[in-house]
N, C-alpha and C positions, 0 to 999 in steps of 0.2 A: 394278558386276555383283555378284548378289547371293551372300552367302558362306550355304551349306548346311549345317544339320548332320542327320544321320538317325541316328534310336537306335532302339530297343525300349521299350516302357512296362514297366518293371520293378516287382517289389514294394515295394521300399523307397522309389519314387515314387509309388505308391498310397496307402504309408501316410503320404505327407509330408501327406497333407489333412487326416488327423486326426491324428496323432502327429508333427507338427514338435518339437517338444518333446524327443522321444528320437531321431528319425530325421536333422533337416535338413530342408532344405527337397528332397531327394532328386536323384540325380544327372544330370536332364535340367534342373530347373528352375537347379542350380548351374551348369551350363555355361553356358544362357540368361544366367545375372544377370552374365556376364565383358563382355555384350556385343557377343561378335567374331562372334554369329551372326544374320543377317536373315531364315531361313526354317529352320521345324523340319519336318521330316519323321517322324513319328512311329507306327510302327508298333506295335498294338495287337493283343494276343494272348488279352484277358479278355475279361469280359462287359462290353456297350453300356454298362451302368449304371455299372461301374468307370470307365469310358473316359471317360465323358460327365460325370460327378463331379471326375474330375481334369482334364480340360481346362478345365473350369470354374472351377477353382482356380488355374490357372495363367497363362490369357491374361491376367486384370488384372496381373500381374507381370514380365509381357515385351513388349516391342515387337515381336516376331518374328512373321512370317507361319504359324502353325501349320497343316498337314495331317496329320489323323489317317488310316492306313490299317490299318482292320480286319483280322484276318486270323485262321484256323482252324489250330491247330498239333494232327497229335493225340496229340504230348508235346513240353513244353518243351524235349526234346533229340532230337527228331528233326532231323537234322542236312538229308534231302534237304529237306520243306519248309521248314525253317527258309532255306535257303540260296536256296530258288525263290522267296519271297517279299522276303528280300534284296535278292536280286539284280534283281528287275520293279524295287523303288522305287526301290535308286542306280543304275542303268541310265538311269531317266527322269529323274533330280535333275542324272545328269552330262552329258544330253545335252540340258539346259534351263542347262546351264553352260557348253555349246559346248567340252568337253574341258578345261577350266582345272582340274584335279588339284588347284591350292591353293587354291581356294574348295569343297570337297568335303571333309569330316569325319564320322567312323564313333565314336559312342562306345561305347567296350566296356564300361563300369561296367554300365547298365542290363541284368538279363536273366539268362538262364543263360550257364554257360560256353559252352557248345554254340555260342551267339548270338555270343559274343566273338570264339570261334574260326573263325566264316563270316565277321563285319567281316575281320577278319586280312587271309584267305585272299582274297576281294572284293578288298582295298586292294591288295594285292600281285600280284593276278593279272586281270581282268577291268576293274575301276574304280577306277582309279587314287584314292587319297586320304589326308589324316591321319587320325592316331587318337590318339583323346582318353581319359582316364579320370578319374574323380574321386571324393572322398572328403572326408569331415568332415576329419580330420587334415591334409590336404596338399594341399586343395583341388583344382583343375583344371588338370592339366599332358599335357603332348604324352606321348605314347609314342612312343617310338623302338624299330621293329621293323628290325635294319638289313639285312633280307636278300632278295630276290626269290624267290618260291615257285616263280616258272616257271623261274627263271634256277638257284636254286642247291637246289631240292627236287625239282621232279619228274624232273630227270635222275637223283638217287637211285635212284631205282627199278629202275634200268637200269643203274646204274656198276657193283655189286657183280658182276652176271657180265658184264659186256661187260669190267671190271677182271678178272676173272679168265681172260676168254678171250684177251686182250692178253700177259696176264701169262705164261700157257702158249702161247701163239705166240711170243714173244719172247723165253723164256728167264729170266725175271725170279724171282728167289725170294719165296717166300710174305709176305706183309705181314706187321712184327711191329709191337707196343705203341712200338716206340721210333722208329719214323720214322711211327707216327700221331699223335705228340705236336707235332712240329714241322706248325703252323700253315702253313698253303698250301691255294691254289685255284688260282692263275695256272699256266699252261701253264709258264714258264721254272724255277717250282719243283717242279713235275712231273718234268722232265727231270732235275732236279738230285738227287732224289728217288730217282727211279729207277736212275740211276747208280750212287748211294750202295748201294741194295739190291744192285746186280750185286756190286759190290766189297766189302761188307761178309764176305761168305762166304769172301773170300780171305786169306792173310796180307800180300798184298804191301803197301807203303809206300803212301800217302794225301797229297798235299799240297793242303792244301782253301785258296782263294784267295778274298779278299773283306774290303770296307771295315768300319773298327771296327762293332760293332753289328749284322751282318750274321747273327749265329748260329754259327758258326766251331765253336766248342766244344761246341753243342748238337747239332749235328751229327757231330760227331766220337764224343760217346757215344752217339747213335743208331749211328751205325757198329759200335761196339765192344758194345754189349749186343746187337745183332743178329747177331754174328759166333761163329763156335766155342768163344770164350777169354772170352764173356760173364759165366762164374765165376769169370774170375780178375780180377785189379786192372788197373785201369786207372791210371794215374797221369800227372800234368798238373804241367807246367813252363814257368811264362813266362819266355821267353829275355831279354825285353827289361828282367826284373824284378830280374838276379842280377847284381851287380856284375863285370865281364871276368875280373878277378883269380880268382873264386871259380866261375867257370863250370863249369871242369874238376871239379870237387870236386864239383860240384852234379850232374853229368851221370853221374862214373863212382866217386866215393868217394873217401876217403884215406885213408890209412892213422895209426895215431898216430905224432905226430911229424913227419908230413910236410912241415910249413910251423908257424908261428906261431901259437900257439891250436888246433891238431888236438891235443887232449889225447887222444883215443878214436878208434877206428877208425870208419869211418862207410861206410853205402853209398851211392851213388848212386843217382840214379831208372832207370836202367839194370837194377840189380840189383834193384831195389824191384818193377819189371814184370816181371820173368823170369818168363814163360809167359801173360803176358797184354798189355796194350796199353800204350804209351808217346805221349802226348799231346805234343808240345811247340807249345805258342802264340807267336807272332811270331818262328818259325824264322828270318826278314830278321835278327834282330836279334843273330846268333849271332856273336859274334866271328872272325875271321878264323883267328888261332892255331888257337880250338878246333875251325874245322871240319876243319880236316886229321886229328885223333883223332876227331874226330864220323863221318867218312868212313871210316876203317879199323872201326872198329866197326857198322857198318851192313855193311862188304863182309864180314868174317872173322865175325860173329858172336860176338864178344869184346870184352872191355874191361881195361882194366888200372886197377886203381887208384893215384890220385895219391902217389906214395913208395912206392908196389910192382914187384915184375919180375914175377911170374908173372902172365898173362892169367886171368880168368873168362869160361866160356861163359854168355852169356845168348839165351833165345831170346824175343825183343820184336818184336811186331808195333808198326811207327811209323803215327803219325798227325802229321802236322806243319802249321800253320797261319801266315799270314802277311795282312800289311793290306796289304802293297806286293806289287808283279810282280817275282817273282824272275829273272824272262827279262831286265828292267832291271836289276837288281842285279849280275848276270853278267855285260852290258854293260859297266856301269859300273865294275865289276872290285872290287866288293865282298861280291861272292860268288862261292863257287869252282865253276867251271861242272862237274865231275867230280860234286861233292856235288849238284849240281843237279836234273842227269839220274840220279843216283843215290835220290833222292829224290821227281821225278815222274814214277814209273810211272802211277799212277792221280790225275789232277790234277782236282778239284772246285773249279769257278768259282760261289761265291754270289753271287748278283745283287742290288744295293741294292733296298729298299723302294721308291726310285722308280720303279722296272722292275718292280712288284709291284703294279699298284695294284688287282687282284682283290684282295690278302691284304690290305691296309690295314684295310678294314671289320671284316674277321674279328678283324685283331691286336687293331683300337682294343677290340673288345669283352670279347676273351679280357683282353688287358693292365688294363681300366679292373673287371673282377670277381677279378682278381689282387691290384688296389691296396685293394679293398673287402674281399678277405679278410684281408690284409695291417693293416690299420686296425681290423680288431673287437677291440676291447677299450680302445681309447684312448678318455680323456676327449672327453665331446660329437660324437665321429666320427657323421656320418650316411652311408649309403651313398650313392653318389654316379652319377647319370645322365645320358648324353650330351643335352642338347636338339639339334634337329635343325640350327638353325644351327652351334652347335659343332662336330657332328658334321662338316656342307659344310667349316667353317675346317678342321681339321685334316687332313681327305682332302683337300685343297687343299695341305699342306705340303710339302715336298722330302724333309724328314727326311733330313737332310744325317750325322745320327746314327744312321739307322735304327731297329730295334727298339728298341735301348738308349735313343736319343733319346726315341720313342714313350711307352716303360715311364715315363723320368723325368717327361715332361711333364704325364701322365696323375698322377702323385706329386704335381707342386707344383698341377695344377688343382685335384685334391681337396683342397688343404692351404687353396690362396689361396679356394675358393666355401663359404661360410656354409650355404646351403641343399643341399637333395636333387639339386638339378641343375645341371651346368656348363654356363652358355648360353655364346655366341658372344665376349662380351667376359672372361670367363674364361678360355675356350683360348686367346684372342689373350695375355692374359698371361703365361699360362705358358710358352709357346713362346718359346725362347731364338733371337735374331738369328742366321744362318747364318754360322759363318765362310768367310769367303773367298766373300761371294754375288756379287764381281763376276766371279767366275769361274765359276757357274752356267751362263753359254751355252758355258764352253769344258767343263764334264762333260756336257752335253747332246751337244753337236757331236763328243765324244770318245768315245760308245759304241760298243762293238763289236756291228757289224750280223752277226756270225757266231755270236753268242749267241743273237739274235732278239732285234727290238724292238717295242714299240706302236709306230707313228708318227703317230697318230691320239691317242692318250693323250700323248704328248709336245708335240702341236701343241696340246691343250689345254690341260696343265698350263702351256705358258708363255703363254696367254692369257688363261688365270685371273689367272696371278700379276700381270699388269699391269693388266688390268681392274682386280682391286682394289686395286693399289698407285692406278691412275689415279681411282679414287672417293675412297678414303681423303684420297689430296693435296689434291683441289679440294672438299670436304667433301660429296662427293655431288653437286657440280653438273655434270652431264651435258653442257651445253656446253662448259666449260673443260676436263673431262676427253676427250670426244673431238677437241679439239684436241692434246692433250698427244700423242695415241696415233695423231694423222695424219688420222681420220675426218672424212668431211666434214661432216658435220653430226650431232647428238643423235639422230638416228632410227637411226644406222648402229650407233652405239654402243649404244642399247637394244635391237638385235638381237643384237648380239654378246653383252650381258650376259644375257638370252634364253637362247643357243644355249648358253654356256659355265656355265651358273648359277648367275651372280655375280649377290648378293644384297646393292645397295646400303647 
């Protein structure tokens, strides 16, 4: 089947006929020189003489079949006319390809910004297609546009009034920048953020549960920033990072001489957070003896420094987080039941990234931007973009380390990749083996359906994983891979590969 390139004829292309020493061969000829395209559908909005001269110059330089499409535009930025002409040509090409979007490509570089914008709109709505750009400096490269306009942008026209109506009818407080900084689009995260917004305005304790790397501290900071205490301090303590013999001193402070090495009196985190918020990360690591005094501090609103006798009143809003299930810790006798129920006034469960498929692509782009910003000024660093195949490979990963793992994977990929494009091999090399891979099926089967699950997504995730593994194990031998997977023949395997978007 033919591979078709559709492009406008730009001014740089026309200049290439007589000024190639200055502008090179131009974006269109540069794309055709890659040998990737069998046909060129060329929209020409200039004079007939200019187009004919360019076609006479181009045809000897390529084996691709060229079909010119003369059009008349009121102006080079008339979106309506540009869209109508581009849609007509693109729709005919798509019909010729019988809907095979992987054989259709739009060129963004030639023409005006309005023409490039229309190609993006068409590729993401009416006529799915790949997008490329080209330049003398970087050659021809695929442009990754990670959204679907129909799914991500058109609803935005109605989302704000709808969200305001929903907020008014459900009693939600107004949106705040603190929560807008948490990247999310999935329904499960929308429910989490809605609950966090409700609880932010109150001073009740909040318990955030979630796997490592899901963003528990980020959510805690958003709750604090949206609370009436936002202008007061938020103090953070990781309970798992403090030696057991020092935990009470860290929490409640100590007097001079209270123990060996206590050369001066010192405030604990409760006092430091007075009138503000105290965030205790990994609360499940709190030693049993310290839990008794901790419970009293919560109940009475006062603490006593180690080595002192007089209590000190404190006004603290407590947010705690854990990567364990505290109710299971209570059942195992490792956590006090009375303390658990004192903490668990508002419990928020942060879902792992594998249950947030709609958020993964958004996070990839935002985190790669962060990596590029972090690396500005490093010797020889070149900003990175993800190729289409690299993006697909990363989106197939289950991310047991969640957002933290994704960020560090992108950092590794940026280091391993010498050029500007992170390809599939670079992405694969940057991924770490998942700890406890053999327990993956148990994780899938153990998900809490009461929190809501996307069954189609889970089935697709499992299928992609084993399809990819079988193709790699057999060196892309479909007959052998089909046998490994229990398929009757290679045709069945091919259908599964297409259905689940797995590329050999």
